[in-house]
N, C-alpha and C positions, 0 to 999 in steps of 0.2 A: 862480668854480672849480669845478672838474666835480668828485664825489665818488666815492670809491674803492669799487668793487662788493667787491671781495674785501678784506678787512681786513686790516692787518698790524698788528703792534706791535713799536714798536722800545723795549727795554729800556732803561733807566738805564746808560748807560756802556757801551754796543755802538754800530756804527755802525750805520745807518740801511738798510735794504737799498736798492739801486739800483732805481728804479720806470720801466719802460720805456713812457712815455704814447701813445709812435707804436703802443701795441697797437690793436687793432679788437675791438670788440665787448665791451669789460671795464671801463670806465669811465662812469661815468653822466653824463648832461646832461642840460639843461632847453631845449628846442628853442624856446623863446622869448625866451631871451637872445640878446644883443647879438651875443658868439662861445660860442658853446656848447662849442666843441670848440676844444682846443690845435691847433697844426700844421694849420689850413685842414681842420679832420676834417668830418666830415658825421654831423650829430644822427639815428639812425634808431631809432624806439621806443623812445629814452629811453638809448639807448648810444652811444657816441662810435666811429665809423669813419675809418679813415684814407679817403680820395675815390676810391682804385681797388680797393678793398677793402669800401666799403658794400653792403648788400644791393641785390642789381642783378638784374634779368629783361629778353628783349631777344626780339620775335620776328623772326627772322631769314626767314623763308619765311610767307607766300607774300608778296612784296615790293609796295611803292607802285608804282602804281596796284594795291590787290588788288581783282579782279573774276571775277563769272562770268556766263555768257548766261542770261537767263530761257527753262525749260526749260517748255514748257506742258505741265501735265498733272500734274508733279512735285511735291512737297509740300516737298520739302528737296533741299538744295543740298549733297555733301560739300567739305570743304574741307579740306585736309590741314596742321597747323599744325606749326613747327617752333620749336622754344623754347632759348633757352640763360639758362643763369643760374649764380651761384657760391653757390645754395642747397646747403646739407648738411643730404641727407635722414636720414642715420644717426646723426649724434652731436651732442651738446650742448656741445663744445668750440668758443670762437668760432676758436680757430685754424683751424679745418677749414672754416670759413664759416660764415653766417646760419646758424642751423637753422629749419627750416620746410618748409612745402611750397607749391605752388603752386595757384591757384585759377583755373579761367577761366571767365568769363562768353562768353556770346552774347547779347545787348542786354539786357542787364541781368538775364538768368539764369543761374544756375550753371549748367553743362553738365559738369563733371569739376573733379578735384584730382587733381593727381599729386603724389606721395611715396617714390615708389621709380624707381631707373634713373640714368643720370649726367647730371642737369643742363649740368654743364661741357662733356661733350661735345654736349650738345644731346638734346633729347625729340623726339619724335614725338607729337601730341598731335591725334588725327583727332575733328573738331567737325561740325556741319552748321549751314548758313543757312537760314530757311524761305523757300521760293522766291516771293520778292515784290520786284517790281523796287523798285527804291531805296536806300539805303545802310542798311547793317548795320554793328555794333560786335560785336568779340571784344575783349577787355579778358586781363590775365593779370596775377595780383596776388601777390607774394609773403609768404605771412602765416607770424607765428610759429608758435611750435609750440602755442601755447596757442589760435590761429586766430584772433587778431587779426591786423590788416592791418600790416606796416612801412609808416611813414609817408613816407619820403624818395622823389624824386619817381623815381630813378630802379628803386624798387622793384615798377614799374608799367608794363607797356608796352599800349599800346592801338593797334587797327588799322580803320581804315574799311573795310569789303567792301563793294562794290560789288553788285549781282543786275541787269545793265543790260538793255535791251530795244531792238532797234534801234539806232538812234545817237544815243539818248536824252543829254541834258546831266544830272547830276546833282549835288549838292554837299552835303557833312556835315559838320555843326560838330563839331569833334575836339579841341579847347582853349576853353573846359571841357567836361568829358565830361557825360555823363545823370548827375547824382546827386551832383557835385562839388559840396561846401561851401565857400562863400567869404563871409570874412568881411564884413560888411554894410558896417566903415568902410573895406573894400578898393575903391576907386576907377579905377585905373589896373590894366588887368589884359592881360597879353601871351594874343592870342587864336590861335588858327589852324582853318582850312577845309582839306578835301580836296575836291576836283572829278575828274571823270569828263568825258571828252567838252567840256573846256572848258577853256582856258588861261587865267591870270590875268596880266593885264599892264595896266600904267598906265593911266590915261584919255586919251581921245583925243578924235576930232572926230566920226566915223561909227561906226557899229556893225556890226561884222562877225559872223559865224556862228563860233560854237566861241568866240571869245575876251571879255574882257570882265573883270569885277572882281565881288567879292561887299559887299554890305552887311550889316552886321548890327545887331540890333534888341535891346533889352532889355524885356521886357515887353511885346511888341508881338502883337497879331494879324495877323502881315505878308499872309497870305495875303486879307485884307480889305481891306488899306490899301496894298498896295505901290504902285498906282497915285496916291496924294495925294501930292502937295508937302510937305506939314506932315508927314505919316508919314515921309517920306524924309530929310526936314530933323534926325527926331528920330535916324539912326542913330548906334548907339555907335561905329561903327567903318567905316573903308573899309577893306576888303582886297585891293590892287591889288600885290602883290607877292610873289615865290613863291619857295623853296628850289628847288636842281636836281630832289628830287624830284617835284615840282609841288604842294606841302604849302604854301598860304597865310598868311602870318604877317601880324598888324596889332595896334596897339595901341586896347584898347577902354576907353571910357569909360563906365562903371556908376554908378551912382546912389549914395550913401549914403544905408542902408535901417537898419532893423530886421530881425531874425531872419522870414525870409518864403520860401514855397515861388514860386519864379518861372520863367521859361521864358528862352530865349535864342533866336531865329531868326534865320536866314539867307538873303537873296534874291538869286540872280544877274544882275548887270546890265551891260548891253552896255559898250562902252568911252566912250560919252558919255551915261552914268547912266542911261539909261532902262530901263526892265524887260526882261529879258532872255526874250521867250516863245517857244514850240515850238508847232506846227513855223515856225521862224524865217522862212521865204519867204514863209510864210503869214500871218505876224501884224503888224497896224499896229498900232503901242502906241498912237496915238490913240483909234483904236476897233477895239479887238481882240474879232475875233469869240468867239463863245462856245467854238468849239473850240480855242481859244488856250488854253497851261496857262503858267504864271509855276511856275520852279525854286527851291521853299524847301527848309528843314530847319528844325525845332525843336526843342530839348530841354528835360527838367527839370533845373533846380540848387536847389540850397538855400544863403540866406543866414544866415549864422549870428549871433549877437549878438555883439559884443565881449568 
């Protein structure tokens, strides 16, 4: 049973006051409990919220796939970020929405914080991406007034942003996200990737340019072992389906482990499971020339103690 944050006293002989258990941001909860909140509520930062009133933030622009062309000679590429949230920047009353601010990071570096304006209508937040070809990551996190993050899924928004050169294919791990903490006892995990100039499709018989699927690896140096069959056999997930927006989704099997820092890597493969090498027309998988490149992405994550 969740606790009542606002204390009330029922005097002997008097009727107890009515308690609205549907109020958001008032009643305490234990996030690890089987049913932390009544009425299918969401436990966020130790308080129960109605599902549609939970702390939330969304990146509405740029849309997926988000990208800019590589600009020779430029040091950075400007990005016009538009964000909406139910955060309340000016009041501590939970009826006005979850109090706090928005923190924006680019490639794991804090670049801005928003604590004024009307986030419900939308905030325009200019950021910049390093002018380096490949995937970059933008994240917006809703913070409490004390600066700690709300811990529900909806309180963070994440976007893979690609700086692209020519018709190069790219891939980025988007779930988990760099720095995510995953309990060491957790083995099955929903995972996601984003691709650019590469369509995720089920396996087939013959490789074709621009299509294929993604293999995910746990704690592997994928750039050195992608040609080895035993390495490929250790893949934690094969991602061969995608949503309408092109985001690839799969179920990974991670090992049970003690607390540790480790990596998650992905590699593009053709529909026939062979490594997807570029330039596609010039690369023989059996004897790839030195000029051929494999398309990968690697992030660092944290496994935590139970």
